[in-house]
C-alpha positions in Angstrom: 0.0 0.0 0.0 1.5 3.4 -1.0 1.4 6.5 1.3 -1.5 7.9 -0.7 -3.7 4.9 -0.1 -2.6 4.8 3.7 -3.7 8.5 4.0 -7.0 7.8 2.3 -7.7 4.9 4.6 -6.8 7.1 7.7 -9.1 9.8 6.4 -11.8 7.2 5.9 -11.5 6.2 9.5 -11.7 9.7 10.5 -14.8 10.4 8.3 -16.4 7.3 9.9 -16.1 9.0 13.4 -16.4 12.6 12.7 -18.4 12.8 9.4 -17.5 15.3 6.6 -20.0 18.2 7.0 -17.7 20.4 9.0 -14.6 18.9 7.7 -11.4 21.0 8.0 -8.0 19.7 6.7 -5.9 20.8 9.7 -7.7 18.9 12.4 -8.0 15.9 10.0 -4.3 16.0 9.2 -3.3 16.4 12.8 -5.6 13.3 13.8 -4.1 11.0 11.0 -0.6 12.0 11.6 0.2 14.2 8.5 -0.1 17.8 7.4 -2.8 19.7 5.4 0.0 20.4 2.9 0.6 16.7 2.2 -3.1 16.0 1.9 -3.4 18.6 -0.7 -0.3 17.1 -2.5 -1.6 13.8 -2.8 -5.4 14.6 -3.3 -5.3 18.1 -4.9 -8.0 19.5 -2.4 -10.3 18.8 0.3 -12.8 18.0 -2.2 -10.6 15.7 -4.1 -9.7 13.8 -0.6 -13.4 13.4 0.0 -14.1 12.2 -3.6 -11.4 9.6 -3.3 -12.6 8.5 0.2 -16.1 8.2 -0.9 -15.0 6.2 -4.1 -13.2 3.8 -1.9 -16.3 3.4 0.6 -18.7 2.8 -2.5 -16.1 0.2 -3.8 -15.8 -1.6 -0.6 -19.6 -1.5 0.0 -20.3 -2.9 -3.4 -17.8 -5.7 -3.2 -19.0 -6.7 0.4 -22.7 -6.6 -0.9 -22.1 -8.3 -4.3 -20.3 -11.2 -2.5 -23.4 -11.5 -0.1 -25.8 -11.4 -3.2 -23.9 -14.2 -5.1 -24.1 -16.3 -1.9 -27.8 -15.8 -1.8 -28.2 -16.7 -5.4 -29.7 -13.2 -6.3 -33.0 -13.8 -4.3 -34.5 -11.4 -2.1 -32.1 -8.5 -2.8 -33.8 -5.7 -1.1 -34.1 -7.7 2.3 -30.6 -8.7 2.0 -29.6 -5.2 1.3 -31.5 -4.0 4.3 -30.0 -6.6 6.6 -26.3 -5.8 5.4 -27.0 -2.0 5.6 -28.2 -2.3 9.1 -25.5 -4.6 10.4 -23.6 -2.7 13.1 -20.3 -3.2 11.2 -21.9 -1.6 8.0 -24.0 1.3 9.8 -21.0 3.8 9.8 -20.3 3.4 6.2 -24.0 3.7 5.3 -24.3 6.8 7.5 -21.4 8.4 5.6 -22.9 7.7 2.3 -26.3 9.2 3.4 -24.3 12.2 4.8 -22.9 12.7 1.4 -26.3 12.4 -0.3 -27.6 15.2 1.9 -24.7 17.3 1.3 -25.1 16.8 -2.4 -28.4 18.7 -2.2 -26.5 21.7 -0.5 -23.4 21.7 -2.7 -24.1 19.9 -5.8 -20.8 21.1 -7.5 -18.8 19.2 -5.1 -20.9 16.0 -4.3 -23.5 15.5 -7.0 -21.2 13.8 -9.4 -20.4 11.0 -6.7 -24.1 10.7 -5.9 -25.3 10.7 -9.6 -22.9 7.7 -10.1 -24.1 6.1 -6.8 -27.8 6.6 -7.4 -27.2 4.9 -10.9 -25.5 2.2 -9.6 -28.1 1.2 -6.9 -31.0 1.8 -9.4 -29.4 -0.5 -11.8 -28.9 -3.1 -9.1 -32.5 -2.9 -8.0 -33.8 -3.1 -11.6 -31.7 -6.3 -12.1 -33.7 -8.1 -9.4 -37.0 -7.2 -10.8 -38.8 -9.4 -13.4 -39.2 -7.7 -16.9 -41.9 -5.3 -17.3 -42.8 -1.9 -18.7 -42.8 -0.4 -15.5 -39.4 -2.0 -14.3 -37.7 1.2 -14.0 -40.3 3.0 -12.3 -40.7 0.2 -9.8 -36.9 0.2 -9.2 -37.2 4.0 -8.6 -39.9 3.3 -6.0 -38.1 0.6 -4.2 -34.8 2.8 -4.0 -36.9 5.6 -2.6 -38.6 3.3 0.0 -35.1 2.1 1.0 -33.8 5.7 1.1 -36.7 6.7 3.3 -36.5 3.8 5.6 -32.7 4.2 5.9 -32.9 7.7 6.9 -35.6 6.9 9.5 -33.4 4.2 10.8 -30.2 6.3 10.9 -32.1 9.3 12.5 -33.8 7.2 15.1 -32.1 3.9 15.5 -35.4 1.9 15.6 -34.4 -1.0 13.5 -37.5 -3.1 14.6 -39.9 -0.6 13.2 -38.1 0.3 10.0 -37.5 -3.6 9.3 -41.2 -4.0 9.8 -42.0 -1.4 7.5 -39.8 -3.0 4.8 -41.5 -6.3 5.3 -44.9 -4.5 4.9 -43.7 -2.7 1.7 -42.4 -6.3 0.4 -45.8 -7.7 1.1 -47.7 -4.9 -0.6 -45.5 -4.9 -3.5 -46.1 -8.8 -4.1 -42.6 -9.5 -3.4 -41.7 -8.0 -6.8 -38.1 -7.4 -5.7 -37.5 -11.2 -6.1 -36.2 -12.3 -9.4 -38.5 -14.5 -11.1 -37.3 -18.1 -12.0 -37.5 -19.2 -15.6 
């Protein structure tokens, strides 16, 4: 692992603990044992550092979740995603992703490109779990919106039982369309 990757990983650990909304390079650099100047040298700017860290978060999350889906044979993707997302080991990463989603609304020039890519990837995944239909994209969009809402509720309240029950109700209401149909 090179110096830049080590700094990125240390910055990620800092982001998971402190978030990024009020990020300042000097306190970050001090905490991770470097200087703000060296961070700028490696990442170009604070925004460049955030972009690289968030790209790493997304890549790690996608690899972890993809492995889980392979083990499940592609069945029940939304429920498996929910269980993965709400597992205590993954919540800090999910919280960070949602923090960036909120920041993208306030500062689209910095965060929107990351969120556009993230949203597109998630929408494509959900779409791939649905049976073919003329409403497939719209249905996937609905599922993503429901997951986003339930995840924000869970992250805000910590009420896993209630939000998980709501996902179960939604799954029942939608006729379990999130499961891939077998040929």
